[in-house]
C-alpha positions, 0 to 999 in steps of 0.5 A: 309723355303719356297720361299714366306717367306722373312727375315725381320731384326729388324728395326733400329738396326744400327740407333745409331750415327755410321755406323758399320765396321766389320773385321775378324782375327784369334788368335793362342793359342800356347800350348793349344790344340783343345778339341777333336783331336790328340793333335798335333795342337795348338788351333785356335780362330776365331774373328769377330770385330764390330766397330763404323765407321763415316757414311760419310766413308761408303757413296755409299758402299754396305753392307758386307755378313755375311756368308762364303760359308763354313758357308752357307753350314753348316747352310743349313745342320744344320737348314734343310733349302733349301738355305741361301738367300740374305736376310739372308746373309746381315747385316748393316755393312761394310768391309774395312772401318776404325774405328772412329779415334778421339774417344775411345770406351768401349770394349765388348766381345761376346761368341756364344752358343755351336754348334752355330757360330761367327755371331749368334747375328750379329744384336745385335752386330751391334746395340752395335757398332752403339751406340759406342762400339767395340765388338769382337765375339769369335768362339771356335774351333770344338765346333762351327757350323763352323769357318773360319780362316785367313789361308783359313782353316775351321773347323766344329763341331766335332760330337765326342763331342756328345758322350762326352757331357752326361754320359747318354743322355736319363737320362739327358733329363729326369732329365732336363725336371723334373728339369725345371718343378719344382717350386723352389727358386733361391738357391734350383734351383741352388743346384739341377742344380749342382746335375744335371751337376755333374751327367750328364754333367761333360764334359760341366762343364769343357768347361766353363773355356776353353771357358774363356781362348779363350776369354781371349786370344782374348782380348789380340789380340783385345787390341793390334790391337785396342789399340788407340781406346779402352777405358778401364777406366771402364773395359771390358764388356762381354756377350754371348748366352747359354754356351757363356753367362755362360762363360760371368758370369764365366769371371766376377767372375774370371777375374778382367779385366771384370767389368760387363756382361750379360748371354743370357739364358745360363745354369750355367755349371762349377765351380765358385769362392765362393767369393761374386760377386761384379760386375753388371750382367744381367741374361736373361732367357726363363721362362722354363729355369730359374731353370738352371740359378739362380746362378748369382742371388745369392751371390752378392752385385752388381746391378743384374737383371733378365729378364724373357721372356715368349713364347720364346725358347732358340735358339730364342735369336739368329738371327735364330729367324728371319729366322727359322719360326718354333715356337717350335724351336724359340718361339712364341714371335714375332722376333721384340718384342724379339729383342726390349727387347734384344737390350734394355737390352744390350744397357741400361745395358752397357751404365750404367755400361761401359759408366757410364751414369746416367740412370735406368735399369727399363725395357720396358713395356710388357706382355711377358717380366718380369724385376726384380732387385735383392734386398738385405735387411739389413741382406743380404737376397734377397727379 
């Protein structure tokens, strides 16, 4: 990134009823071990909270930084940027402020993608908190770019995972490219992707369930810490990017606490229950990744949506879209246009299914984003 390029965050993302507070804490899952280590250390789970705050509470306060020094160093190395500027390291949220005390709010859990970081979708999670949600973003030990813990320790992505990730890197890349270019129906694409993951990515296939355990453990801690503030009357919402989005779908399929979810461009790695899905779900996809993401669109009786982006790349659904100007990496679609749709999908979907608002999920007008509602005829066939 050159010195001339200034970061421009999406406008109005905290323009809801509330200002946004943030707080970090660590959960230790005793008895569960880290994914790649000597097997002696309990698994740590980093959690960052985003929550509604009365606006008068933050009058005169400065916004909090997004990244620790350790995370800034990791970002610089991973993204090959010169530094993390003040523009990159600032969000419209505040530390050391109390959550609104006279209201209860629905809970949404968020999971990052593989080798990403807890704050990778800060703008989106702030937008949700500003509009009356408590949001918890979960980091996965040694599978994130970097995690910070309460005891002052940190961990980085364990590069040994790269060797375990594929049975054959070259074979996987060739097979993936071939699969993504085919014109397939939802069911055939799902079958072909399962063949791909069984042959090339058995390690990733096994991580979805483990990431689900991280989120479930974090939920226990969040419910304890924010017991007086959480409204669980309609269940818990869950969303995530990449493998985190896949995990969101897994949790909706496997855990009754989760009542609805969103998958942001996550390939469906893992084994999933065979029972028919009975919970609302929204699958967001890059056009070129659809063939790896059709499972949520099958075997469901609930309201299900497919939102397909043209001119987008996978990483472009994160905040990296705003500070990596390389279109090959983050896609050609303008960052603010991407965020306009990503924000709409989350706020409208969760307002409808977590808050119970009588609203429609019809989409926003766009030449680059297609909104579909999966429909089923009287014989149970998708049309």
